[in-house]
Structure formats: structure tokens, C-alpha cells
C-alpha positions as CSV (number, residue, x, y, z in Angstrom):
1,M,-0.2,0.1,0.1
2,K,1.5,3.1,-0.9
3,K,2.2,5.4,2.2
4,V,1.0,9.2,2.0
5,T,1.7,12.0,4.4
6,S,-0.3,13.9,6.6
7,A,-0.2,16.6,10.0
8,V,-2.7,15.0,11.7
9,P,-1.6,13.3,14.8
10,G,-3.4,9.2,14.6
11,I,-3.9,9.3,10.9
12,L,-0.1,7.6,10.3
13,S,1.5,5.5,12.8
14,K,5.3,6.0,13.7
15,K,6.1,4.0,10.9
16,G,4.1,5.7,8.3
17,T,1.6,2.7,8.2
18,L,-1.8,4.5,7.0
19,L,-4.8,4.1,9.1
20,I,-6.7,6.5,7.3
21,D,-6.1,9.0,4.9
22,A,-7.0,13.0,6.2
23,R,-8.3,13.9,2.9
24,V,-11.0,11.4,2.7
25,I,-12.2,12.4,6.0
26,E,-12.3,16.1,4.9
27,Q,-14.4,14.9,1.7
28,M,-16.8,13.3,3.8
29,A,-17.0,15.9,6.5
30,D,-17.7,18.4,3.7
31,L,-20.9,16.5,3.2
32,M,-22.4,16.9,6.4
33,H,-24.0,20.5,5.7
34,D,-25.8,21.1,9.4
35,T,-22.4,19.7,11.5
36,A,-19.4,21.4,11.6
37,F,-16.1,18.5,11.9
38,F,-12.6,19.6,12.8
39,I,-9.4,17.7,13.7
40,K,-7.2,19.7,15.9
41,D,-3.2,19.1,17.3
42,A,-1.7,19.0,20.3
43,E,-1.7,22.6,20.6
44,G,-6.0,23.3,19.7
45,R,-4.9,24.1,16.5
46,Y,-7.1,23.3,13.3
47,L,-5.5,20.8,11.1
48,V,-9.2,19.5,9.5
49,V,-11.9,21.5,9.2
50,N,-14.9,20.5,7.0
51,Q,-16.9,23.5,4.8
52,S,-20.1,23.6,6.8
53,L,-17.5,25.2,9.9
54,V,-16.2,27.4,8.0
55,D,-19.1,28.2,6.9
56,R,-20.6,28.9,10.4
57,H,-17.9,31.3,11.2
58,G,-18.4,33.4,8.1
59,L,-15.4,32.2,6.3
60,K,-14.8,32.0,2.4
61,D,-11.9,29.3,2.8
62,K,-10.5,26.6,5.0
63,S,-7.2,28.2,5.0
64,Q,-7.9,31.2,6.9
65,M,-8.8,28.4,10.0
66,I,-6.2,26.1,9.5
67,G,-3.1,26.5,11.8
68,R,-5.5,28.6,14.4
69,R,-7.4,28.3,17.5
70,P,-11.2,28.6,17.9
71,C,-9.8,32.3,19.9
72,D,-8.0,33.1,16.9
73,V,-11.4,32.9,14.7
74,C,-13.8,33.7,16.8
75,P,-13.9,37.0,19.1
76,G,-14.9,36.5,22.6
77,D,-16.4,34.1,24.6
78,Y,-17.9,32.2,21.7
79,G,-13.8,31.9,20.8
80,R,-12.8,31.4,24.3
81,I,-15.0,28.7,25.7
82,P,-14.2,25.9,22.7
83,T,-10.1,26.9,23.0
84,E,-10.9,26.1,26.7
85,Q,-12.7,22.9,26.3
86,D,-10.2,21.6,23.7
87,E,-7.4,22.8,26.4
88,Q,-9.2,20.4,28.9
89,V,-9.5,17.3,26.4
90,L,-6.1,17.2,25.4
91,R,-4.6,18.4,29.0
92,T,-7.1,15.0,30.3
93,G,-7.9,12.3,27.5
94,Q,-11.4,12.9,28.9
95,P,-13.8,12.9,26.3
96,I,-16.7,15.7,25.6
97,V,-19.8,13.7,24.3
98,G,-23.1,15.6,23.4
99,R,-22.9,19.0,24.9
100,L,-25.7,21.0,24.5
101,E,-24.4,24.6,23.3
102,L,-25.9,27.9,21.9
103,F,-23.3,29.3,19.9
104,W,-23.0,32.5,17.0
105,R,-23.7,31.8,13.4
106,R,-22.7,34.7,11.5
107,P,-23.7,37.3,11.4
108,N,-24.7,37.2,14.7
109,V,-27.8,34.7,14.4
110,P,-28.0,32.1,17.8
111,V,-27.8,28.5,16.8
112,W,-28.2,25.4,19.1
113,G,-25.8,22.4,19.0
114,L,-24.6,19.3,20.1
115,T,-21.0,19.5,20.7
116,S,-18.2,16.2,21.2
117,K,-14.9,16.3,21.4
118,L,-12.7,12.8,21.5
119,P,-9.1,12.6,22.3
120,V,-6.4,11.4,19.6
121,R,-4.3,9.5,21.1
122,D,-0.3,8.2,19.6
123,E,0.6,4.8,19.0
124,F,2.3,5.0,22.6
125,G,-1.1,6.4,24.0
126,K,-0.7,9.9,24.3
127,V,-2.5,12.3,23.7
128,S,-1.4,14.2,20.5
129,G,-4.6,15.8,19.2
130,L,-8.7,15.4,19.1
131,I,-11.5,15.1,16.9
132,G,-14.7,16.7,17.1
133,I,-18.3,17.5,15.6
134,S,-20.9,20.2,16.5
135,K,-24.1,19.5,15.0
136,D,-27.0,22.5,14.5
137,L,-30.1,21.4,16.1
138,A,-33.2,21.3,13.8
139,A,-35.9,18.9,13.9
140,P,-35.8,16.2,10.8
141,V,-39.2,15.1,10.6
142,S,-42.0,17.5,10.0
143,R,-44.8,18.2,12.4
144,E,-47.2,15.9,10.5
145,D,-44.7,13.1,11.5
146,V,-45.0,14.1,15.4
147,P,-47.7,11.6,17.6
148,P,-50.7,13.6,18.6
149,K,-49.9,13.0,22.2
150,V,-46.5,13.7,22.0
151,E,-47.4,17.3,20.3
152,R,-49.4,17.8,23.0
153,V,-46.6,17.7,25.5
154,L,-44.5,19.6,23.7
155,R,-47.0,22.7,23.6
156,Y,-47.5,22.1,26.9
157,L,-43.7,22.2,27.7
158,E,-43.6,25.8,26.0
159,T,-45.8,27.1,28.1
160,A,-45.1,25.2,31.4
161,Y,-41.9,25.6,31.5
162,D,-41.6,27.4,34.9
163,D,-43.3,24.2,36.2
164,P,-41.2,21.6,37.7
165,V,-41.3,19.7,34.9
166,S,-38.9,16.7,34.5
167,P,-38.5,13.9,31.6
168,S,-40.8,11.7,33.6
169,L,-43.4,13.9,33.9
170,L,-43.8,14.3,30.2
171,A,-43.5,10.8,29.2
172,R,-46.4,10.4,31.4
173,K,-48.3,12.9,30.0
174,A,-48.1,11.3,26.7
175,G,-49.2,8.2,27.8
176,M,-45.6,6.9,27.3
177,T,-42.5,4.8,28.8
178,A,-39.6,6.9,29.6
179,A,-37.4,5.2,27.1
180,R,-40.3,5.2,24.4
181,F,-40.4,9.2,25.0
182,A,-36.9,9.4,24.8
183,R,-36.6,8.2,21.5
184,I,-39.4,9.9,19.9
185,I,-37.9,13.1,21.0
186,R,-34.5,12.3,20.0
187,R,-35.6,11.4,16.8
188,I,-37.5,14.6,16.6
189,H,-35.0,17.0,18.3
190,G,-32.4,15.7,18.3
191,I,-31.1,15.5,21.7
192,S,-33.0,14.1,25.0
193,P,-36.2,14.8,26.8
194,M,-33.6,16.5,29.9
195,Q,-31.5,18.1,27.0
196,L,-34.8,20.0,25.5
197,I,-36.2,21.1,28.7
198,T,-32.9,23.0,29.4
199,K,-32.8,24.1,25.8
200,T,-36.7,25.2,26.2
201,R,-35.9,27.2,29.6
202,I,-32.3,28.8,28.6
203,S,-34.4,30.0,25.0
204,V,-37.2,31.7,27.4
205,G,-34.1,33.1,29.7
206,S,-32.1,34.7,26.8
207,R,-35.4,36.2,25.3
208,L,-36.5,38.2,28.5
209,L,-32.8,39.0,29.2
210,C,-32.9,41.1,25.9
211,E,-36.1,42.0,26.2
212,T,-37.0,43.2,29.7
213,D,-35.7,44.7,32.5
214,A,-36.7,41.8,35.0
215,S,-33.9,41.2,37.5
216,V,-31.9,38.2,36.6
217,A,-33.2,36.0,39.9
218,Q,-36.6,37.0,38.5
219,I,-36.3,35.6,35.1
220,A,-34.2,32.2,36.7
221,L,-37.7,31.7,38.7
222,D,-39.9,32.8,35.5
223,C,-38.0,30.1,33.3
224,G,-38.1,26.6,36.4
225,F,-35.2,27.2,37.6
226,A,-34.8,27.0,41.4
227,D,-32.7,30.3,42.3
228,H,-30.4,32.8,40.5
229,S,-27.2,30.1,41.1
230,A,-28.6,27.7,39.5
231,F,-30.1,29.2,36.3
232,T,-26.7,31.5,36.0
233,R,-24.5,27.8,36.1
234,T,-26.8,26.6,33.5
235,F,-27.0,29.4,31.4
236,R,-22.6,29.4,31.4
237,A,-22.7,26.1,30.4
238,V,-25.0,26.2,27.8
239,T,-24.2,29.8,26.1
240,G,-20.7,30.8,27.4
241,T,-21.6,33.6,29.1
242,S,-23.3,34.3,32.5
243,P,-26.9,36.1,32.1
244,T,-25.7,39.5,32.7
245,E,-23.0,39.3,30.6
246,H,-25.4,38.2,27.5
247,R,-27.6,41.1,28.6
248,R,-25.0,43.4,28.4
249,Q,-24.4,42.0,25.3
250,S,-27.7,42.2,23.3
251,Q,-27.8,45.8,24.5
252,Q,-24.4,46.9,23.0
253,G,-25.5,44.7,19.8
């Protein structure tokens, strides 16, 4: 088999044995229009990116990302947070799987996504880079394909997010087992019922922060959180900013 060269860690062994050609990965990843794909080196710099990731940042060419870190491409917290995630994976070797996040697609369009990052190890077991995806969340089925009981539960969640809602409660309201309800929600929304509850609450909280003068503590209660601290922790984990920072940024923008 013909040997090829590659700068991507884990693609070739030290002896040059072909494991997989990075160009094939890149070509396949370019077919994923709703999913950003990337491979990074041990310093968290992009080695391979797909076109979806380039488009997300409002850039024209992949070369504008290669060799750079997220914080070099995207300003503010939306570049800082993924850079810190990369550092964590590279330092600990622990993956990040299915993390629900709110990020910005240029020009300043909020997009929900699920991010996963896995460490890449060399033949000696040392972390030498990472590989990851960030999938845009969009309903893959039409409204007509949603079972009527589930549709009623989803409408309930849209207005009762401030109630003590739980996945098991929603499943009971739909007359289903928790497992079946979770399968249907994942097929409709691409996320788990708990992630859907969080997404709904944070979306409302984000809107209230931008459109009202209510205190963060009051918004926390209005969105179904136990207190100001719980809301702030969840909001920061999902959006990368605190509620106060988010309000200030929306006022400045």
C-alpha cells in the first residue's frame, strides 16, 4: 500500500503505516451540511475542517482556519469557551460527548448545537490531538410526523417550562414509557428530553434578558430554575456567558 504523509496526529503511525487518509475524512465531512467537523493538533490548532465550520464562522476558505485555534477565529466568549474545552480534552484525555450549547453563526444568529470532542492518541497512548463535531439542532421530521400525544406534551412544555417539569412527567403526560418517549424526542429534536427542557428554559431566559428589565433572579424563577445560582450555572454552561454578560452584549449589539 502506498504511504502518504499527513500532519494529523493518529492518522499515520510512527512507521508511516496508513490508518486513514485525512483527505478522505475531509471530503466526507464536507457532505455534512448541518454539522461542523474538525481535527486539531496537540496545541488545539485546526488541522482539518469541513466547509460547514468555515461557513459557521462567516469565512470564505478553509485556509483561514488551518493552524489557528477557536479563540483566534471567533472573538469573545464564543472563541474562548471552545478553546478552553480543547485544552481540557488535551490535558485530561477525557472526551466531551453531546454537550448542549448555544453558539453564534455569523452574522450573529443564535444556533443550538450538540458538541462532542474525543482525544486522539498516538501509538504510545499519548494524547496528540482531538477530533470533534458540533451538530446544528433542527427538527429532522415534519410536524405531521409527530404523534398527537407528543405534540400536546411539546405544546405544554412551551408554556409550562416554569413548572417542576421532568422527563418522566412529560413521558407520563404522553402516555408512554420514559424510554419510548426519549426515543421519539431524540428522533424529533436530536436531543434527550432533559436537554429539551434545558433548551426551552434557556431560550426563554435569553429572550427575557434581552427584551425585559426583570432581574436575573426573577427571570431564573420565571424559567423554572430553583434560584439565581442554578440559572446562572446552567446559562453559562450552555451559552458560554453569564446572564448578566448576555444582557450587556445584547444591549451593546
